[in-house]
C-alpha positions in Angstrom: -82.2 -41.1 160.8 -82.9 -44.6 162.0 -86.5 -43.6 162.6 -86.7 -42.3 159.0 -85.3 -45.6 157.5 -87.9 -47.6 159.4 -90.6 -46.0 157.4 -89.0 -47.1 154.2 -90.7 -50.5 154.6 -93.9 -48.9 153.2 -92.3 -47.9 149.9 -93.5 -50.9 147.9 -97.0 -50.7 149.3 -97.8 -47.0 148.9 -99.2 -47.4 145.4 -101.0 -50.7 146.1 -104.3 -49.2 147.1 -105.0 -47.9 143.6 -105.3 -51.2 141.8 -107.1 -52.7 144.8 -109.7 -49.9 144.9 -110.1 -49.9 141.1 -110.7 -53.7 141.2 -113.3 -53.4 144.1 -115.0 -50.5 142.4 -115.3 -52.3 139.1 -116.7 -55.3 140.9 -119.2 -53.6 143.2 -119.9 -50.3 141.5 -119.0 -50.7 137.8 -121.1 -47.9 136.4 -120.0 -45.3 138.9 -116.4 -46.3 138.7 -116.3 -46.1 134.9 -118.1 -42.8 135.0 -115.4 -41.3 137.2 -112.6 -43.1 135.6 -110.3 -40.1 135.0 -110.3 -39.5 138.8 -108.1 -42.5 139.3 -105.2 -40.9 137.5 -104.7 -38.4 140.3 -104.2 -40.9 143.2 -101.9 -42.9 141.0 -99.6 -39.9 140.3 -100.0 -38.6 143.9 -99.0 -41.9 145.6 -96.1 -42.5 143.3 -95.0 -38.9 143.9 -94.9 -39.6 147.7 -92.6 -42.5 147.1 -90.4 -40.4 144.8 -90.0 -37.7 147.5 -89.2 -40.3 150.2 -86.7 -42.1 147.8 -84.9 -38.8 147.1 -84.8 -38.0 150.8 -83.3 -41.4 151.6 -80.7 -40.9 148.8 -79.6 -37.6 150.3 -79.3 -39.3 153.7 -77.1 -42.0 152.1 -74.9 -39.5 150.4 -74.2 -37.8 153.7 -73.8 -40.9 155.8 -72.7 -43.6 153.3 -74.8 -46.2 155.2 -76.8 -49.3 154.4 -80.0 -50.1 156.3 -82.0 -53.2 156.4 -85.1 -54.2 158.4 -86.0 -57.9 158.7 -88.9 -59.9 160.2 -89.2 -63.6 160.4 -91.8 -65.4 158.3 -91.1 -69.0 159.1 -88.6 -70.7 161.5 -88.0 -74.3 162.1 -85.0 -76.6 162.5 -84.3 -77.0 158.8 -85.3 -73.6 157.3 -85.4 -70.0 158.5 -87.0 -67.7 156.0 -87.1 -63.9 156.6 -88.6 -61.1 154.8 -87.6 -57.4 155.0 -86.4 -54.5 153.0 -82.9 -53.3 152.1 -82.0 -49.6 151.6 -78.6 -49.2 149.9 -77.3 -47.1 147.0 -78.6 -49.6 144.4 -82.1 -49.5 145.9 -82.1 -45.7 146.1 -81.0 -45.3 142.4 -83.6 -47.7 141.1 -86.4 -46.3 143.4 -85.8 -42.7 142.1 -85.6 -44.0 138.5 -88.9 -46.0 138.8 -90.8 -43.2 140.4 -89.7 -40.3 138.3 -90.2 -42.1 135.0 -93.4 -43.7 136.3 -94.9 -40.3 137.2 -94.2 -38.9 133.8 -95.6 -41.9 132.1 -98.8 -41.8 134.2 -99.4 -38.1 133.4 -98.7 -38.9 129.7 -101.0 -41.9 129.8 -103.9 -39.9 131.2 -104.3 -38.2 127.8 -102.8 -40.9 125.6 -105.2 -43.6 126.8 -108.2 -41.3 127.4 -110.3 -42.7 124.5 -109.5 -46.3 125.4 -112.5 -48.2 126.9 -110.1 -50.1 129.2 -108.6 -46.9 130.7 -109.2 -48.1 134.3 -107.7 -51.5 133.7 -104.6 -49.8 132.3 -104.1 -47.7 135.4 -104.7 -50.6 137.7 -102.0 -52.6 135.8 -99.6 -49.7 135.9 -100.0 -49.1 139.6 -99.6 -52.8 140.4 -96.4 -52.9 138.2 -95.0 -49.9 140.2 -95.7 -51.8 143.4 -94.0 -54.9 142.1 -91.0 -53.1 140.8 -90.5 -51.1 144.0 -90.8 -54.4 146.0 -88.2 -56.0 143.7 -85.5 -53.3 144.2 -86.1 -53.1 148.0 -86.0 -56.9 148.5 -83.9 -58.3 151.3 -83.1 -61.8 150.0 -83.3 -64.0 147.0 -86.7 -65.5 147.8 -88.2 -62.1 148.1 -86.6 -61.0 144.8 -88.0 -64.0 143.0 -91.5 -63.4 144.4 -91.5 -59.8 143.0 -89.6 -60.9 139.9 -92.6 -63.0 138.9 -95.1 -60.3 139.8 -93.2 -57.9 137.5 -93.2 -60.5 134.7 -97.0 -61.0 135.2 -97.6 -57.2 134.9 -95.5 -57.2 131.7 -97.5 -60.1 130.3 -100.8 -58.3 131.1 -99.6 -54.9 129.7 -98.1 -56.4 126.5 -101.4 -58.1 125.8 -103.4 -55.1 127.0 -105.2 -55.1 123.6 -105.7 -58.8 123.7 -108.3 -58.9 121.0 -105.5 -58.2 118.5 -103.8 -61.5 117.5 -100.5 -59.8 117.3 -100.7 -58.5 120.9 -101.9 -61.8 122.3 -99.1 -63.6 120.4 -96.5 -61.1 121.7 -97.5 -61.5 125.4 -97.4 -65.3 125.0 -93.9 -65.0 123.4 -92.7 -62.8 126.2 -94.1 -65.1 128.8 -92.6 -68.3 127.4 -89.2 -66.7 126.7 -89.0 -65.2 130.3 -90.0 -68.6 131.8 -86.8 -70.0 130.4 -84.7 -67.5 132.3 -86.9 -67.6 135.4 -86.7 -71.3 135.7 -82.9 -71.0 135.6 -83.0 -68.3 138.2 -85.1 -70.5 140.5 -82.6 -73.4 140.1 -79.7 -71.0 140.8 -81.4 -69.7 144.0 -82.0 -73.3 145.2 -78.4 -74.3 144.3 -76.9 -71.3 146.2 -79.1 -72.1 149.3 -77.8 -75.7 149.1 -74.2 -74.4 149.1 -74.5 -71.6 151.7 -77.6 -72.4 153.7 -78.8 -68.7 153.3 -80.9 -66.6 151.1 -79.9 -63.2 152.6 -77.4 -61.3 150.5 -74.7 -60.3 153.0 -74.6 -63.8 154.6 -74.7 -65.4 151.2 -71.8 -63.3 149.9 -69.6 -63.9 153.0 -70.2 -67.7 153.1 -69.8 -68.0 149.3 -66.5 -66.1 149.2 -65.2 -68.0 152.1 -66.0 -71.4 150.4 -64.4 -70.2 147.2 -61.2 -68.8 148.7 -60.7 -71.9 150.8 -61.6 -74.3 148.0 -64.3 -76.0 150.0 -66.9 -76.3 147.3 -67.1 -77.9 143.9 -66.1 -75.0 141.5 -68.0 -76.5 138.6 -71.2 -76.7 140.5 -70.7 -73.1 141.8 -70.2 -71.8 138.3 -73.3 -73.6 137.1 -75.4 -72.0 139.9 -74.0 -68.6 139.1 -74.8 -69.1 135.4 -78.4 -70.1 136.3 -78.8 -66.9 138.3 -77.5 -64.9 135.3 -79.9 -66.7 133.0 -82.7 -64.8 134.7 -81.1 -61.5 133.9 -80.5 -62.7 130.3 -84.2 -63.1 129.8 -85.5 -60.1 131.7 -83.0 -57.7 130.2 -83.4 -59.2 126.7 -79.8 -60.3 126.3 -78.7 -62.7 123.5 -80.1 -65.3 122.8 -83.3 -64.6 124.8 -83.8 -61.1 123.3 -86.4 -62.1 120.8 -89.4 -61.1 123.0 -88.7 -57.4 123.5 -89.3 -56.2 119.9 -92.7 -58.0 119.8 -93.5 -56.4 123.2 -94.0 -53.1 121.4 -97.6 -54.4 120.6 -98.5 -52.9 124.0 -99.5 -49.3 124.4 -96.7 -46.8 123.9 -96.6 -45.6 127.5 -96.0 -49.3 128.5 -93.0 -49.4 126.1 -91.6 -46.2 127.7 -92.0 -47.3 131.3 -91.6 -51.1 131.3 -89.6 -52.0 128.2 -87.2 -49.1 128.1 -86.7 -47.6 131.6 -87.6 -50.0 134.4 -88.6 -53.6 133.9 -85.8 -54.5 131.5 -83.5 -52.9 134.0 -84.4 -55.6 136.5 -81.9 -57.9 134.9 -79.2 -55.2 135.3 -80.3 -54.7 138.9 -80.1 -58.5 139.6 -76.5 -58.7 138.2 -75.5 -55.5 140.1 -77.0 -56.9 143.3 -75.2 -60.2 142.9 -71.9 -58.8 141.6 -70.0 -59.6 144.8 -70.9 -63.2 144.1 -70.1 -63.1 140.4 -66.8 -61.2 140.8 -65.1 -64.2 142.5 -65.9 -66.5 139.5 -63.8 -65.1 136.5 -65.5 -67.5 134.1 -68.9 -66.0 134.8 -67.6 -62.4 134.5 -66.1 -63.2 131.2 -69.3 -64.9 130.1 -71.3 -61.9 131.1 -69.0 -59.6 129.1 -69.1 -62.0 126.1 -72.9 -62.2 126.0 -73.2 -58.5 126.5 -70.9 -57.6 123.6 -72.8 -59.9 121.3 -76.0 -58.2 122.4 -74.5 -54.8 121.9 -73.6 -55.5 118.3 -76.7 -57.6 117.4 -79.2 -55.1 118.8 -77.7 -52.3 116.8 -77.4 -54.4 113.6 -81.0 -55.5 113.7 -82.2 -51.9 114.3 -81.1 -50.2 111.2 -83.6 -51.9 108.8 -86.8 -51.8 110.8 -89.8 -49.9 109.5 -91.7 -49.7 112.8 -90.5 -46.8 114.8 -91.1 -48.5 118.2 -89.3 -51.7 117.1 -86.3 -49.6 116.0 -86.3 -48.1 119.5 -86.7 -51.6 121.0 -83.6 -52.9 119.3 -81.8 -49.8 120.4 -82.9 -50.7 124.0 -81.4 -54.2 123.6 -78.1 -52.7 122.4 -77.9 -50.2 125.3 -78.8 -52.9 127.8 -75.9 -54.8 126.4 -73.6 -51.8 127.2 -74.8 -51.9 130.8 -74.2 -55.6 131.1 -70.8 -55.3 129.4 -69.8 -52.7 132.1 -70.9 -55.2 134.8 -69.0 -58.0 133.1 -65.9 -55.8 133.0 -66.3 -55.0 136.7 -67.2 -51.3 136.0 -70.0 -51.2 138.5 -70.3 -47.4 138.6 -70.3 -47.0 134.8 -73.1 -49.6 134.4 -75.4 -47.8 136.9 -74.5 -44.5 135.4 -75.6 -45.6 132.0 -78.7 -47.2 133.4 -79.7 -43.8 134.8 -78.9 -41.7 131.7 -80.3 -44.3 129.2 -83.6 -44.7 131.1 -84.5 -41.0 130.8 -83.3 -40.6 127.2 -85.1 -43.7 126.0 -88.3 -42.9 127.9 -88.2 -39.5 126.2 -87.8 -41.3 122.8 -90.6 -43.7 123.4 -93.0 -40.9 124.6 -91.9 -38.9 121.5 -92.7 -41.9 119.3 -96.1 -42.1 121.0 -96.7 -38.4 120.2 -95.8 -39.1 116.5 -98.0 -42.1 116.4 -100.8 -40.1 118.0 -100.5 -37.5 115.3 -100.4 -40.1 112.5 -103.5 -41.7 113.8 -105.4 -38.5 113.0 -104.6 -39.3 109.4 -104.7 -43.1 109.1 -106.9 -44.0 112.0 -105.8 -46.7 114.4 -103.7 -48.9 112.3 -100.2 -49.8 113.7 -99.0 -51.0 110.3 -99.4 -47.4 109.1 -99.2 -45.1 112.2 -95.9 -46.7 113.3 -94.5 -47.2 109.9 -91.6 -44.8 109.3 -91.8 -45.3 105.5 -95.2 -43.7 105.6 -94.0 -40.7 107.6 -91.6 -37.9 106.6 -92.0 -34.2 106.7 -93.4 -34.1 110.2 -91.2 -31.2 111.2 -93.7 -28.5 110.3 -96.6 -30.5 111.9 -95.1 -31.6 115.2 -92.2 -29.1 115.8 -92.1 -29.4 119.6 -92.1 -33.2 119.4 -89.4 -33.0 116.8 -87.1 -31.0 119.1 -87.7 -33.3 122.0 -87.1 -36.4 119.9 -84.0 -35.0 118.4 -82.5 -34.3 121.8 -83.2 -37.8 122.9 -81.5 -39.1 119.8 -78.5 -36.9 120.3 -78.2 -38.1 123.9 -78.4 -41.8 122.8 -75.8 -41.2 120.1 -73.4 -39.9 122.8 -73.2 -36.2 121.7 -71.9 -33.9 124.5 -73.1 -32.5 126.8 -76.2 -34.6 126.9 -76.6 -37.4 129.5 -75.7 -40.6 127.6 -72.4 -39.0 126.4 -70.9 -39.2 130.0 -72.0 -42.7 130.8 -71.4 -44.3 127.4 -68.0 -42.7 127.1 -67.0 -44.1 130.5 -68.0 -47.6 129.3 -66.0 -47.3 126.1 -62.9 -46.1 128.0 -63.2 -49.0 130.4 -63.6 -51.5 127.5 -60.1 -50.5 126.2 -58.6 -51.6 129.5 -60.6 -54.9 129.5 -60.1 -56.1 125.9 -59.1 -54.3 122.7 -61.4 -56.6 120.7 -64.4 -55.8 122.9 -63.5 -52.1 122.7 -63.4 -52.1 118.9 -66.8 -53.7 118.8 -68.2 -51.4 121.4 -66.9 -48.3 119.6 -68.1 -49.5 116.2 -71.5 -50.1 117.7 -71.5 -46.6 119.0 -71.1 -45.4 115.4 -73.8 -47.8 114.3 -76.1 -46.4 117.0 -75.7 -42.9 115.7 -76.5 -44.3 112.2 -79.7 -46.1 112.9 -81.0 -43.4 115.3 -80.5 -40.7 112.8 -82.1 -42.9 110.2 -85.2 -42.9 112.4 -85.1 -39.2 112.7 -84.6 -38.6 108.9 -87.3 -41.0 107.9 -89.7 -39.5 110.4 -89.2 -35.8 110.1 -87.4 -35.0 106.9 -89.0 -34.8 103.4 -92.7 -34.0 103.2 -96.1 -35.6 102.9 -96.5 -35.6 99.1 -99.3 -38.1 98.8 -102.3 -35.8 98.1 -106.0 -36.2 98.1 -108.1 -34.4 95.6 -111.9 -34.2 95.2 -113.7 -34.2 92.0 -113.3 -30.4 91.7 -109.5 -30.8 92.0 -109.3 -29.0 95.4 -106.6 -30.5 97.7 -108.1 -31.6 100.9 -105.1 -33.1 102.8 -102.5 -35.8 102.9 -102.9 -39.5 103.5 -101.5 -42.9 102.8 -104.2 -45.4 101.9 -102.3 -48.6 102.0 -99.2 -50.0 103.6 -96.2 -51.1 101.7 -96.9 -54.7 102.3 -100.3 -55.1 100.7 -102.3 -54.7 103.9 -105.8 -53.3 103.6 -106.4 -49.6 103.5 -108.0 -47.6 106.2 -111.6 -48.2 107.0 -112.4 -44.6 106.1 -112.1 -45.5 102.4 -114.6 -48.3 102.3 -117.3 -45.8 101.3 -115.4 -44.5 98.3 -116.5 -45.9 95.0 -113.2 -45.5 93.2 -109.7 -45.0 94.4 -106.7 -45.4 92.2 -103.0 -45.1 92.7 -100.6 -43.7 90.1 -97.1 -45.0 90.6 -94.7 -45.0 87.7 -97.6 -45.4 85.1 -99.0 -48.3 87.1 -102.6 -48.6 88.4 -103.8 -50.6 91.3 -107.0 -51.0 93.3 -107.4 -50.1 96.9 -106.5 -53.6 98.0 -103.4 -53.8 96.0 -101.5 -57.1 96.5 -98.3 -56.1 94.8 -95.3 -55.8 97.2 -92.8 -52.9 96.9 -89.3 -54.1 96.4 -86.9 -52.7 98.9 -83.6 -51.7 97.4 -80.9 -50.8 99.9 -83.0 -48.6 102.1 -86.6 -47.6 102.5 -86.2 -44.1 101.1 -85.8 -45.6 97.6 -89.5 -45.9 97.5 -91.4 -43.5 95.2 -94.0 -41.6 97.1 -97.2 -41.7 95.1 -100.1 -39.4 94.3 -103.5 -40.7 95.3 -106.3 -39.4 93.1 -110.0 -39.8 94.1 -112.3 -39.5 91.1 -115.4 -39.3 93.3 -115.2 -37.9 96.8 -117.7 -38.0 99.7 -118.1 -34.3 100.6 -118.7 -35.3 104.2 -115.3 -36.9 104.6 -112.6 -34.8 106.1 -108.8 -35.4 106.1 -106.4 -33.4 108.3 -102.7 -33.1 108.5 -100.7 -34.5 111.4 -101.0 -32.3 114.4 -99.0 -31.5 117.6 -100.0 -33.3 120.8 -101.6 -31.3 123.6 -99.9 -30.1 126.7 -100.7 -33.2 128.8 -98.5 -35.2 126.5 -95.8 -32.6 125.9 -95.3 -31.8 129.6 -93.8 -35.2 130.6 -91.6 -35.0 127.5 -90.4 -31.6 128.6 -89.5 -32.9 132.1 -87.7 -35.9 130.5 -85.8 -33.5 128.2 -84.5 -31.6 131.3 -83.3 -35.0 132.8 -81.7 -35.8 129.4 -79.9 -32.5 129.4 -78.7 -32.4 133.0 -78.8 -35.9 134.6 -75.3 -36.6 133.4 -74.0 -34.0 135.9 -74.4 -36.5 138.7 -71.4 -38.4 137.3 -69.2 -35.5 136.5 -66.6 -34.7 139.2 -66.4 -31.0 138.7 -63.7 -30.5 141.4 -61.4 -32.8 139.6 -60.1 -30.1 137.4 -57.6 -29.6 140.3 -55.7 -32.8 141.0 -55.1 -31.7 144.6 -58.9 -31.8 145.3 -60.0 -35.4 145.4 -63.7 -34.7 145.9 -66.1 -37.3 144.5 -69.1 -36.7 142.2 -72.6 -37.3 143.4 -72.9 -40.8 142.0 -69.6 -42.0 143.5 -70.6 -40.6 146.9 -73.8 -42.5 146.7 -72.1 -45.7 145.6 -69.4 -45.7 148.3 -71.0 -48.5 150.4 -71.4 -50.7 147.3 -67.9 -50.0 146.1 -66.5 -50.8 149.5 -68.3 -54.1 149.4 -66.7 -54.8 146.0 -63.3 -53.6 147.4 -63.1 -50.9 144.7 -61.4 -47.5 145.2 -63.0 -44.6 143.3 -60.9 -41.9 144.9 -58.6 -41.5 141.9 -59.0 -38.1 140.3 -59.7 -37.8 136.6 -56.9 -36.8 134.2 -58.9 -34.4 132.1 -56.5 -34.5 129.2 -57.0 -38.2 128.8 -60.8 -37.7 129.2 -61.0 -35.1 126.5 -58.8 -37.2 124.2 -61.1 -40.3 124.6 -64.2 -38.1 124.3 -63.0 -36.7 121.0 -62.6 -40.2 119.6 -66.0 -41.4 120.7 -67.8 -38.3 119.6 -66.0 -38.5 116.2 -67.4 -42.0 115.8 -70.9 -40.8 116.5 -70.6 -37.9 114.1 -69.4 -40.3 111.4 -72.5 -42.5 111.9 -74.7 -39.4 111.7 -72.9 -38.3 108.5 -73.4 -41.8 106.8 -77.1 -41.7 107.8 -77.5 -38.2 106.4 -75.9 -39.2 103.1 -78.1 -42.2 102.7 -81.5 -41.1 104.1 -81.8 -37.4 103.6 -84.1 -37.0 100.7 -83.6 -34.8 97.6 -86.4 -34.1 95.2 -86.4 -34.7 91.4 -88.2 -32.5 88.9 -91.3 -34.4 89.5 -92.2 -33.3 93.0 -93.8 -36.5 93.9 -90.6 -38.4 93.6 -88.0 -38.7 96.4 -84.6 -40.1 95.5 -81.1 -40.1 97.0 -77.8 -38.7 96.0 -76.3 -42.1 96.4 -78.7 -43.5 93.9 -78.0 -41.0 91.2 -75.3 -43.1 89.5 -75.8 -46.6 88.3 -73.2 -49.0 87.2 -71.6 -52.4 87.7 -70.1 -51.4 91.0 -73.3 -49.9 92.2 -75.3 -53.0 91.3 -72.7 -55.1 93.2 -73.0 -53.0 96.3 -76.8 -53.0 96.0 -76.8 -56.8 96.2 -74.6 -56.7 99.3 -76.8 -54.0 100.9 -79.9 -56.0 100.1 -78.5 -59.1 101.7 -77.6 -57.1 104.9 -80.9 -55.3 104.8 -82.9 -58.6 104.5 -80.9 -60.1 107.4 -81.6 -57.1 109.6 -85.2 -56.6 108.6 -85.9 -60.3 109.3 -84.3 -60.0 112.8 -81.3 -62.0 111.9 -83.6 -65.0 111.1 -83.5 -65.9 114.8 -87.2 -66.2 115.1 -87.2 -68.6 112.1 -84.3 -70.5 113.7 -86.2 -70.9 116.9 -89.4 -71.8 115.0 -87.5 -74.6 113.3 -85.1 -75.8 115.9 -87.4 -75.5 119.0 -91.0 -75.1 118.0 -90.9 -77.6 115.2 -88.7 -80.1 117.1 -91.1 -79.9 120.1 -94.1 -80.4 117.9 -92.5 -83.4 116.2 -91.6 -84.8 119.6 -95.1 -84.4 120.9 -96.5 -86.1 117.8 -94.1 -89.0 118.3 -95.0 -89.2 122.0 -98.7 -89.1 121.1 -98.2 -91.9 118.5 -96.3 -94.0 121.1 -98.9 -93.4 123.7 -101.9 -94.1 121.4 -100.5 -97.0 119.4 -98.1 -98.7 121.8 -99.3 -98.1 125.3 -103.0 -97.8 124.5 -102.5 -100.6 122.0 -101.2 -103.1 124.6 -104.0 -102.2 127.0 -106.6 -102.6 124.2 -105.2 -106.0 123.1 -105.4 -107.2 126.7 -109.0 -106.0 127.0 -110.0 -107.5 123.7 -108.4 -110.8 124.5 -110.1 -110.9 127.9 -113.4 -110.1 126.2 -113.1 -113.0 123.7 -111.9 -115.4 126.3 -114.9 -114.5 128.5 -117.2 -114.8 125.6 -115.8 -118.3 124.8 -116.0 -119.5 128.4 -119.6 -118.2 128.6 -120.7 -120.8 126.1 -118.7 -123.6 127.7 -120.6 -123.5 131.0 -124.0 -125.3 130.8 -125.0 -125.3 134.5 -124.4 -129.1 135.1 -122.0 -130.2 137.8 -121.3 -133.5 136.0 -120.0 -131.6 133.0 -117.7 -129.4 135.1 -116.3 -132.5 136.8 -115.7 -134.2 133.5 -113.9 -131.1 132.2 -111.9 -131.0 135.4 -110.8 -134.6 135.1 -109.9 -134.0 131.5 -107.4 -131.2 132.4 -106.1 -133.3 135.3 -105.3 -136.3 132.9 -103.6 -133.9 130.5 -101.5 -132.5 133.3 -100.6 -136.0 134.6 -99.7 -137.1 131.0 -97.3 -134.1 130.6 -95.8 -134.7 134.0 -95.2 -138.5 133.5 -93.8 -137.8 130.0 -91.4 -135.3 131.5 -90.3 -137.9 134.1 -89.7 -140.6 131.5 -87.8 -138.1 129.3 -85.5 -137.4 132.2 
């Protein structure tokens, strides 16, 4: 087994040849490399598959032996600093390695078809393979310096992939926003690493934990400084895992391709912050203030992410805010000391959310067949509806992912989220109430996504001049953006909406009242139609896209079994579940005992409570967002809107305020723009004024004075020695006169 572990040092580097060979090929043989571009998908999947098999094998070994293995080699040694690099194989590494590789393989297979028509197909796979290398290097890191090195590489890959379509201003702005926001946390992480080294003299985890705990228990270190260093370490996790208040970059990161959203911003990279806190939990656990702070920030993130999700129109941004909320649950579990529950939810959420993002990509792909490539339309849930009969397989997969995220048994997230909710009651009743309420809110906004996307029907019709129906299409977005390019050839296009007429580039803005389904779906009539134009309905994705989703569905259905102790039906049998067996070394390091059997009566009672909350959220969403049809079949209304009165108007105003707050992201972007961006801009303007007018002004005055003095002296000199002597004697007499006057004055 020792021999097997030694080969684990190649794990981060197995996938590295792909981006290197793609780069060399594009540099030396660009034409041939681009011609054979789809060939590169195979080695990307194959090499990552090798890492997956090896990671699973190591995990099985760890379950059987409960061991931790590390391999180290020296990089630099002198009297003041000894820096070592190596790799560490423990339960946390095994879990993250399997997670990265399994989700990564599915996303790569999915991307082969999804990105097929993109001219930067090769660049995409090079970035993806390099990201997998960086992420595997991060989770196998031996010390804090190594973690920081791969931490920055992961951030660089995220920056490149968010701005993959860099010609779009929104994508370039999003990657810059992600870069700047993460730099805040990364700078804090660097300071924290340096502070810990100054305290302990070590970067290596085990030595660092032992020395740190010894200093804390013996009160041999400044507790305030230690707490500050621990918070700075945690700030890196706040930014990377999109915790409040540095969560603002993740929704904008959806500007990248959908496979990127599934892999990086749902399953793996955003889990890096969770991984960092889990790796350093033996350090944090001896500082109660930091543990409480982690739990506090996490519970705020849980509630805020869910509250900002329920009014979003973009399907990917709704899922992004859901990711923020679920990451908050994981961080909450770590802050409460529930190490096992946090990692359990990390696993189950990764597969469920990857499934949802890939499902959203399938939906977007089908919508692009109608509206062309236009994110404002193809990702806008308001312009969807009735997709059930067009994409039935995607609908089933997407619904299973939603049910899992809502915590409906027996799907994966039910087991992990329920464990976090139970632990929260033991930690703080206030936190438990917020966490349980957010679970209901999660069910509400996730079923809102489902109902807006799949329920109702496409009832915006196209007709040619003969009156024959050709298909369905939305020509303009709800916010006055331009219509699809396909209509620029049409001589006349009118929209009939409640007896109003508007041109194609209609500037009028729809008024949102309570929820987006209040909008009247409109007929589009074309008076003259180009017979060569063709419009099709949304269509189901092909097998290359559906197969990864099917595999993720299987994970969503069954991955929760790793945390279910089946033998605990009998209290006399104290056998552990698979996850607890794997985590024994880490739990021992934390001095935790997981050998207590489960009281199934208590478990069922708590499960009934949490599931009831989820079903209540689903019921509310169904009552608000499930459409019913009026006598005019082009009008979709709601049961809740049937009655109008003073009370209804009052509630509408409250709903509008909440809706506006949620839709505008809690106004946090505006707050940062005013309090940070504007303040920095004014400060730079003031600094520029001081530098230009004061500093440069003094220098300019000195220069001008010297110039005029020089000019004046130039005319004094005539080239005669007698004149110079006369002037010299004149100054000497003046000086003597002043000196003698001063003596007499004395």
